[in-house]
N, C-alpha and C positions, 0 to 999 in steps of 0.2 A: 815140687811142692806137695806136701801132704795136708789134707784137710781133715780135721776131726770135728764132727758135729756132736754137740752135747745138748740133750733135750731135757727141759725142766720138768719138775713134778708138780703135784697138787700143792696149792698155795701160791703159785705164780700167777693165778688168774687175776684179772682186773677188768672192771666194766669199761667197755669201749676198745678192748684189745684188738689190734689189727684192723680197725675200721678204716683208717686212712690207707693202709697197705692194700686192702681189698678194693678200695676206690681207685687206687693208682694202678694196680697190677691185676689184670683179668685172670691170670693163672691162680692167684690166691682166692679170688672170689669163686672161681669154678670149683675149687676144692671144698669150700664151705657149702656151696649148693649141692654138690655131690654127697657130702656127708648127711645133709638134711634128707635127701632122697633115699639114701640107704637106710637110715635109722628111723625116719619119720619124726625126728625130734627137731625143735626149732633152734638149731645150733647157732644161727646168726643172732637170735634174740638172747641166748645165753651169753654170747661174746660181747654184744654191743649195748644191750638194754637192761640186763638183769643186775639188780643191786647187790652189794657185797655180801650181805648175810645169806641171801638165797643162792648166790653164785658159789659160795663156799661149800655147798652141798656136793657130795661126791657124784650124785646123778646129774649134776649140772657142770661142775668144774672139770671133771675128767674128760668129757667130750670136748668141751670148749678149748682146753689146753692142747689136747692131742691134735685136734683139727687145726688149731693155730700153728702148731709146730710143722705139721705136714704141708700146710699152705705155704709157709715160708720156704720149705724145702723145694717146692715147685718153682717159686720165684728165683731162688738161687740156681736151680737147674737151668732155667731159661737164660741165666746170665753166664752159664758155663761153669758153675761152681758145684761140684758134687763131693760127697764124703768118701774118704778112703777108709776111715775108721769112725764108728759111732758108739755112743753110750747114752744111757738115759738115767736120770735120777728118779728112782721109784717109778711112778706112773710114766715118766719120760721114756722108760725102756720099751714101752709099746710103740712109740714113734720109731725108736731104733730098730725094733723087730721088723717094722714095715720097710724102713730104708735099707736094712741089710738083706731083704729078700726073703725072710722067714715067713712073713705073712703078707697077703695082698692088702691093698688099701681097704677094700670092702671088709675083709676078715678083721683087720685091725679096728676099724671104726665100730663094727658090730660088737666085737669083743670088749672094747673099752666101754661101750654103752651098757653092756650087761654087767661088767665089773663095777661100774659106778653105782648101778642100782643095787647090786648085792651088798656092796660096802655100806651104802646109805641105810639099807634096811637093817643091817646088823648094828650100825651105830645108833639108830633109833631104838632098837631093842635094848641096847646097853643103857641108853638114857632113861628108858622106861623103868629099868630096874634100880635106877638111882634117883628116883623122884624127879625125873625130868632134867637133871643136871647133865649137860653134854660132856662126853669124853672128848679128848683131843690131844694136842701135842704142844710142846713149848721148847723154844731154843734157849739153851744155857750158854751164855757168853762169858768167856774169861776163865774157864776151867778146862783142863785137858780131858779127853774122853775117859781116861783112867780115874781122874778125880770125880767125874760125874757118876761113873759106875760105882765107885765106893760110896758116894753120898746117897744114891737111890737104892743101893743094895737091899736094905731092909724092906723097902716098898715092893721090890720084885718078889720077895718071899711071900708078901701078902697079896700078890697079884693085883697091885694097884697102879704101879708105874714101872716103866722099863726104859733103858737106853735104846733108842730106835734108829737114829741117823748119826753116823760118825762122819760129820760134815768136814771138819778141818781140825787142826791142832787147837783152835780157839773156840770151836763151836760144836756142841753135841745137842741133839734133839731128844727130848724125853716124851714118851707116849704114856697115857694113862687115863683113868677115870677122873672126874672132876675133883674128887677128894684126893686122889693120888697126885695130881698135878699141884694142888694147893700145898700138900705136904712136901712134895719135891721142891717147891719153891723155897720153903723154909730151910730144908736141908742143904740145898745148893747155895743159898745165901749165906748160911752159916759156914759153908766150906769156902766162901770167898768169891763166888761168881759176881760179875759186874752187872749183868742183866739177866732177867728171866722173862722171855717174851712169848706170850700165847700166840699160836699161829692160826692162820685163816684156813683151817681144815676141819672136817666134820667128824673126825674119829681118831682113835688111838692106833694109828697105822704102824706096821712093822713091829708088832708086839703080839704075844700070845692071846691078847684080848680079841684078836681078829681071826682066831682059828676057825670059827664057824663060817666066816666069809670065805676063807681059803678052801674049805671043804666044798662049799657050794660052787665056787669058781672052777674047781677041778673038774666038776661034772660038765661044765660048759667047754672046757678045754678038750675033753675027751672026744668032742664032736669034730675037732679040727686036726688037720695034718700040719705040723710045723716043718717047713722045709729047711734044709741046711743053709746057713748064711752064704751069700755071695760077696758080702763085704765084711770086714772084720768088726766084731761086736764084742763089747765087754759087759760083764754082769755086775750089777750093784749088790748082789747077794754074796758072791764069792770074791769079787774083785778081779776075776780071771777072764780070759777070753772064752767066749761061747763058740764051740766048734760044730755042734750038731743041733738040728731042730728039736730032737727029743730032750736034749739037755736044756734048751731054752724053755720048753714046755714045763719041765719039772721046776725050774727056777721061777717061772711065772706064778706058781702056787706058793713057793717059799717066800715070795715078796711079802705076803700078808703077815707073816709072823717073825721074819728075820730082819735084823738091822740092815740099813743101807750102808755099805762100806765104800765111802767116796774118796776121801783124801788122807787116810791113814797110811802107814808104811806098807801095809799089805792090801791096799785098797785099789779101787778101780782106776782112778786117775794115775796113780803111781805105776800101775801095770802098763797102762797105755804109753806113758812116756818112756818107761824103761825098755820097751820093745824095740825102739830105734836108738841110734846114737844121739843122746841129748846135746852133744856139743855142736851138732850141725843144726843150730836153732833156726837158721833161715829157711829150712825145709818144712817148718811146722806152721800151720795156722789153725787156731782153735776158735770155733764159733758156738756161742750159745744160741740155739735156734728154737725160739719160742718166746712166750711172754715173760716179762720181768728180766732181772739181771742177777738173780740169786747165785747162779753157778759161776758167773764171772767174779762175783765177790768171794766165793769160796776158793776160786782159783788163786786169787791174790793172796789168800792165807795159806796156800798149799805148800809153799816153798819152791815152786817151779816157775813162778810168774816173773822173776827178774829178767829172764831172757826170752821167755815165750809168753805172749799175751793171750788172753781170751776175750773176745769181743761179742757183746750181745747184739744179735741181729733180729730186730722186731719192729722197726719203724721204717718209713720211707727214707728218712735221712741215712740210717745205717745201711740200708740196701743200696742206696745210690753210690756209696763210697766203696762198695765191694763188687 
């Protein structure tokens, strides 16, 4: 049996996430407490008490989501379930870096805390240049990635909006300024999209608008040694397997300005499945390890879900059946 752990990204946060899990499983609670000790941040407060608007900030949500994912990994490990392969959606790749052995838990948590603060600062600066209108992201439902790219092409030339996440054949996420997203909504609606949904994130991630954040984060990365992975790990920048620590470090910077390639033909999930014989479906188990069920939903739209399911693992109930 092969286990694939998929870790969610920013936007998966929810007030109260993992509260019951931490009450039930001491392994999970210990991870939260350790993260608070390492960072000096009230991580449990972010996870359990912080309201949605405040929690959507990068300097809150990134820590909360990563700690939640790694807490669930510890519970699964105690049950004898460990990953053979892992991948993370955007921010989720940092949980994957930890699980694959590239970074220690302490390195991961400290790095995510710094990443969240850098990104939030840049997003606040962008908002200040636009009279307080917050930049962000929106999911376009009902158009192919190619159709979205064509629709928002004029806005990319103006540096207002960009295709950011290639989530599935039915969903693409656009990043941009407030003006850029408003104009993108009109263009995508005219192109035939069914829905245009603003996401619970604090900035225009995975677009050139985040170049400054990427430059600042690169300075932080230079202080760390990224070890080679001891478990197989796939990149959401290239869609390919990461084989060295140095490669992982370079990709961690490219996260800021490059699209997430998740379920297109040349993307991350496709590469994972194609690595083994997909006909032997009974040998695969996919787990979405972290808050929410976004990745499970994207998996259903991927074209692979008919024979291989992906289950969200983030509640006492879901942990008890595994």
